[in-house]
C-alpha positions in Angstrom: 0.0 0.1 0.1 2.9 2.3 0.7 4.4 1.8 -2.8 1.1 2.5 -4.2 0.7 5.4 -2.4 4.1 6.8 -3.4 3.1 6.5 -6.9 0.2 9.1 -6.1 2.6 11.7 -4.7 2.5 14.0 -7.6 -1.5 14.1 -7.3 -1.4 14.5 -3.6 0.9 17.5 -3.9 -1.2 18.9 -6.6 -4.5 18.5 -4.5 -2.7 20.0 -1.3 -1.2 23.0 -3.2 -4.5 23.7 -4.8 -6.2 23.8 -1.3 -3.5 25.7 0.2 -3.7 28.5 -2.5 -7.4 28.7 -1.7 -7.9 28.5 2.2 -11.2 29.1 3.6 -12.1 29.7 7.2 -14.4 27.4 9.5 -17.9 26.9 7.9 -16.7 28.9 4.8 -15.2 25.8 3.0 -17.5 26.0 0.0 -14.7 25.8 -2.7 -12.9 23.1 -0.7 -15.9 21.0 -0.4 -16.6 21.5 -4.2 -13.0 20.4 -5.1 -13.3 17.3 -2.8 -16.5 16.2 -4.1 -15.2 16.6 -7.7 -12.2 14.4 -6.8 -14.2 11.8 -5.3 -16.5 11.8 -8.4 -13.3 11.3 -10.5 -12.3 8.4 -8.3 -15.8 6.7 -8.9 -17.6 4.1 -7.0 -18.5 6.2 -4.0 -21.7 7.5 -2.6 -21.2 11.3 -1.9 -23.1 13.6 0.2 -22.2 17.3 0.7 -23.5 20.1 3.1 -23.0 17.6 6.1 -22.4 19.5 9.2 -23.1 22.9 7.2 -20.0 22.6 4.8 -18.6 18.9 5.1 -18.5 16.1 2.7 -19.2 12.4 3.5 -18.5 9.7 1.0 -19.2 6.0 1.4 -17.1 3.2 -0.2 -18.4 -0.4 -0.3 -21.6 -2.3 0.2 -21.9 -2.3 3.9 -22.1 -5.9 4.2 -19.4 -6.1 7.1 -17.8 -3.5 9.4 -17.7 0.1 8.7 -14.5 2.3 9.2 -14.7 6.1 9.2 -11.6 8.0 8.3 -11.7 11.8 9.0 -9.8 14.8 7.7 -10.5 18.5 8.7 -10.4 21.1 5.9 -10.7 24.6 7.4 -8.0 27.3 7.4 -7.0 30.0 9.9 -7.1 33.9 9.9 -3.4 34.5 9.4 -1.5 36.4 6.6 0.6 34.1 4.9 4.6 34.9 4.7 6.0 31.7 3.4 6.9 33.2 0.0 5.8 29.7 -1.7 4.7 29.8 -5.2 1.4 27.9 -3.8 1.0 30.7 -1.1 -2.5 31.7 -0.3 -4.3 33.9 -2.6 -7.1 34.5 0.0 -5.5 37.7 1.9 -5.5 37.1 5.6 -6.4 33.3 5.5 -4.0 30.5 5.6 -3.7 26.7 5.9 -1.3 27.1 8.7 -2.3 23.7 10.6 -1.8 21.2 7.9 -5.5 20.7 7.1 -4.9 20.9 3.4 -2.4 18.1 3.7 -5.1 16.1 5.7 -7.4 16.5 3.2 -5.1 15.5 0.3 -4.0 12.5 2.2 -7.7 11.2 2.8 -8.4 11.8 -0.8 -5.4 9.6 -1.5 -6.6 6.9 1.0 -9.8 6.9 -0.9 -8.1 6.3 -4.1 -6.1 3.5 -2.6 -8.8 1.9 -1.2 -10.9 2.2 -4.2 -8.5 0.0 -6.0 -8.2 -2.4 -3.2 -12.0 -2.8 -3.1 -12.1 -3.5 -6.8 -9.3 -6.2 -6.6 -10.4 -8.1 -3.6 -14.2 -7.2 -3.3 -13.7 -6.6 0.4 -16.8 -6.6 2.6 -17.9 -3.7 4.8 -17.7 -0.1 4.1 -15.3 2.9 4.4 -16.8 6.2 5.2 -14.5 9.2 4.2 -15.4 12.3 6.4 -14.1 15.7 5.1 -15.1 17.7 8.1 -15.4 21.5 8.3 -14.5 23.8 11.5 -12.0 22.1 13.6 -10.6 25.4 14.5 -13.6 27.3 15.1 -17.2 27.0 16.3 -20.5 28.5 15.2 -22.7 30.8 17.4 -23.9 28.0 19.3 -20.3 26.8 20.1 -20.6 23.8 18.0 -17.6 22.7 15.8 -17.5 20.5 12.6 -17.3 17.1 14.3 -20.3 17.1 16.5 -22.4 18.7 13.7 -21.4 16.0 11.2 -22.3 13.4 13.9 -25.7 14.9 14.6 -26.3 14.2 10.8 -25.2 10.6 10.7 -21.5 10.6 10.2 -21.0 7.9 12.6 -24.1 5.9 12.3 -23.2 2.3 11.9 -19.4 3.0 12.2 -17.3 0.4 14.1 -14.1 2.3 14.2 -12.7 5.8 13.5 -9.2 6.9 12.4 -7.5 10.2 11.8 -4.3 11.9 11.7 -2.5 15.3 12.5 0.5 16.4 10.6 3.3 17.8 12.8 5.6 20.3 11.2 8.3 20.0 13.8 8.6 16.2 13.7 10.9 14.6 11.0 9.3 13.1 8.0 9.1 9.2 8.4 8.4 9.4 12.2 5.1 8.7 13.5 3.7 9.4 17.2 0.7 7.5 18.5 -0.3 8.3 22.2 -1.1 5.6 24.7 -4.1 7.2 26.3 -5.3 10.6 25.4 -4.2 12.3 22.1 -5.5 15.6 22.9 -6.8 17.6 26.0 -10.0 19.2 27.1 -10.1 22.8 26.1 -12.1 25.4 28.1 -12.2 29.2 27.6 -12.8 31.7 30.4 -13.6 35.3 30.4 -13.5 37.2 33.5 -14.2 40.8 34.3 -12.8 42.6 37.5 -15.0 45.5 38.4 -14.5 48.5 40.7 -15.5 52.1 41.0 -12.6 53.6 38.9 -11.9 57.2 39.1 -9.4 60.1 38.5 -5.7 58.9 38.0 -4.5 61.9 40.2 -6.7 60.6 43.1 -6.3 56.7 43.5 -7.0 56.9 47.3 -10.5 58.2 46.7 -11.5 55.0 44.6 -10.8 51.4 44.0 -8.6 50.6 41.3 -9.1 47.1 39.4 -5.8 47.3 37.8 -4.2 47.2 41.1 -6.2 44.2 42.1 -5.2 42.4 39.0 -1.7 41.7 40.4 -2.7 39.3 43.1 -5.4 37.8 40.8 -2.7 36.9 38.0 -0.3 35.6 40.8 -3.1 33.2 42.0 -4.2 32.2 38.6 -0.6 31.4 37.5 -0.2 29.3 40.7 -3.2 27.1 40.2 -1.3 24.3 38.3 1.8 24.5 40.5 0.0 24.7 43.9 -3.7 23.4 43.6 -3.6 20.6 41.0 -2.0 17.2 41.7 1.3 17.0 39.9 0.3 13.6 38.5 -2.4 15.3 36.4 -1.3 17.4 33.6 -3.0 20.8 33.3 -2.5 24.3 31.9 -4.0 27.8 33.0 -3.0 30.4 30.5 -3.8 34.1 30.4 -4.0 35.0 26.6 -5.6 38.7 27.0 -5.8 41.5 29.5 -7.7 44.7 28.5 -8.3 47.8 30.5 -8.5 51.4 30.4 -8.9 54.2 27.9 -6.4 57.1 29.1 -3.2 57.6 31.2 -5.3 59.7 33.7 -8.4 57.4 34.2 -8.5 54.5 36.6 -10.8 52.2 34.8 -13.9 50.6 36.4 -13.2 47.2 34.6 -10.4 44.9 33.6 -11.1 42.0 31.1 -9.3 38.8 31.3 -9.5 35.8 28.9 -7.5 32.6 29.1 -7.7 28.8 28.4 -7.7 25.9 30.5 -6.4 22.5 29.5 -6.8 19.1 31.1 -7.2 15.3 30.5 -9.0 14.2 33.7 -12.7 15.2 34.0 -12.2 15.9 37.9 -9.3 18.2 37.1 -11.1 20.0 34.5 -13.7 20.9 36.9 -11.3 21.7 39.4 -9.5 24.2 37.2 -12.8 26.2 36.8 -13.3 26.1 40.5 -9.8 27.5 41.1 -10.1 30.3 38.6 -13.3 31.4 40.4 -11.4 31.2 43.7 -8.5 33.2 42.3 -10.9 36.0 41.0 -12.6 36.3 44.5 -9.4 37.8 45.8 -10.6 41.1 44.5 -13.6 41.1 47.0 -11.8 41.9 50.2 -9.9 44.7 48.0 -13.2 46.3 47.3 -13.8 45.0 44.0 -16.1 42.4 42.3 -15.9 39.9 39.5 -17.8 38.2 36.7 -16.8 34.8 35.1 -18.1 33.1 32.0 -16.6 29.8 31.2 -17.2 28.1 27.8 -16.8 24.4 27.6 -14.9 23.4 24.5 -13.6 20.1 23.0 -13.3 17.3 25.5 -10.1 15.2 26.0 -9.5 12.8 23.2 -8.9 9.0 24.0 -7.1 6.7 21.8 -8.6 3.4 21.9 -6.0 0.7 23.0 -6.7 -1.7 20.1 -7.0 0.7 17.3 -4.0 2.4 18.6 -2.0 -0.9 18.6 -3.3 -1.3 14.9 -2.1 2.0 13.8 1.3 1.3 15.6 1.5 -2.0 13.7 0.9 -0.6 10.2 3.2 2.4 10.8 5.9 -0.1 12.2 5.5 -2.3 9.0 5.9 0.7 6.7 8.6 2.7 8.4 10.3 0.4 11.1 9.5 0.1 14.6 12.3 2.5 15.6 10.3 5.3 13.7 7.3 5.0 16.0 7.1 6.7 19.5 4.5 7.6 22.0 2.8 11.0 22.0 0.0 13.0 20.6 -1.0 16.7 20.5 -0.1 17.0 24.2 -2.5 19.8 25.8 -3.7 20.8 22.4 -7.3 20.4 21.5 -8.8 18.6 18.5 -12.6 18.1 18.1 -12.0 14.5 16.6 -12.2 13.8 20.3 -16.1 13.9 20.0 -15.6 10.9 17.6 -13.3 8.9 19.8 -15.7 9.1 22.7 -18.5 7.9 20.4 -16.9 5.0 18.8 -13.4 3.1 19.1 -10.9 5.3 17.3 -7.5 6.7 17.4 -5.5 9.7 16.0 -1.7 9.5 15.2 0.9 12.2 14.7 2.6 12.3 11.2 6.1 13.9 11.1 6.3 16.3 8.2 9.1 18.9 9.1 10.8 20.5 6.1 14.4 19.4 6.1 16.1 22.5 7.0 17.0 24.6 10.0 13.8 26.6 9.9 11.1 26.2 12.6 7.7 26.2 11.0 5.4 26.1 13.8 1.7 25.4 13.6 -0.4 28.5 13.4 2.5 30.6 12.2 2.7 32.8 9.0 5.7 30.7 7.7 4.0 27.3 8.4 4.7 24.6 5.8 5.2 20.7 5.4 7.4 18.5 3.7 5.0 16.9 1.1 6.8 13.7 0.9 4.9 12.9 4.2 1.5 12.9 2.2 1.8 9.5 0.7 2.8 8.0 4.1 -0.3 9.3 5.9 -2.5 8.0 3.0 -1.1 4.4 3.1 -1.2 4.3 7.0 -4.9 5.3 6.9 -5.8 3.1 4.0 -3.8 -0.2 5.3 -5.3 0.1 8.7 -8.8 0.4 7.4 -8.1 -2.5 4.8 -6.7 -4.7 7.6 -9.7 -4.1 9.6 -12.2 -4.9 6.8 -10.5 -8.3 5.8 -10.3 -9.3 9.4 -6.6 -9.1 10.2 -7.5 -6.6 12.9 -10.5 -7.4 14.9 -11.7 -6.4 18.4 -11.3 -9.1 21.2 
């Protein structure tokens, strides 16, 4: 399968670069979905449905007389002005594929082509469902991202196993990471407002100053993980925004904070929220008040033990055991977590670092990948699905 995938490399690169030139934000992936549907039609033999989860594409291959495997790729881009200077750089000003979703989509189309050929050769039982998912990076006004929306429209109906991958631009091509346990963390966002009387900058003694109050609050927030959370449970509290004031001589009446909370354990997830509230309450004896709004985001994503082992086996067969290591997205978030909480599934990390000395971090304006990784990802996804359908892999 890997040798067959390598023969597709020019086509996978062409698809990836086309998508990279025309990135689209979450729930705006109209051209992307059209190009995916057109490519699937060219492959042939698939039942294709568009507009799933607003802008997603779902395609089924096979009769369904047997198990069903779902393989998912996200396809949205980010609001970033690209500065790679590549000849295939974004033509949509201020929008960029800076997380590799263009590569994910190209690899899933490659997997579809590989499996279509295998179905024709061997008359495999069962079905493969290809899920091209919108909006992994963002959510709608009701805080719903693409995965749960596609699931609500039947994306996982009848599915026995789900697979996905994520490119890592800082891991060498030919290296694969598969987490034993969670491949990503739960993600919650909080907004807090510290409120006090405010007043004239020349008379701080006559009023209450929320900017003064923020100092102990920030200390308490940044001490949550080191002093309040069991060190055996990974967690993160990060303050990403602090906004206050309109002029040098005005003590404002409000300070706004925004931050992110990351965790794996469900009890720790709730504890982080409780500890944020405790930290904010410091302002009360100082004469201030606070408001807190927490938005629950993606859950932590578990890798099913057997599916993880199958991916490990396939990747080892293709690349050698020494190329496989334990690891996932760390405390990053991924809405594929909704899918692996609904059916047995796993996500692996695929190395795709450009072989030079430049660090092209995800979500940066110079992000790029080594396109030699594309056939590797397509082959691992297709081979794992094929072995499950033909009975080589089976749940105990």
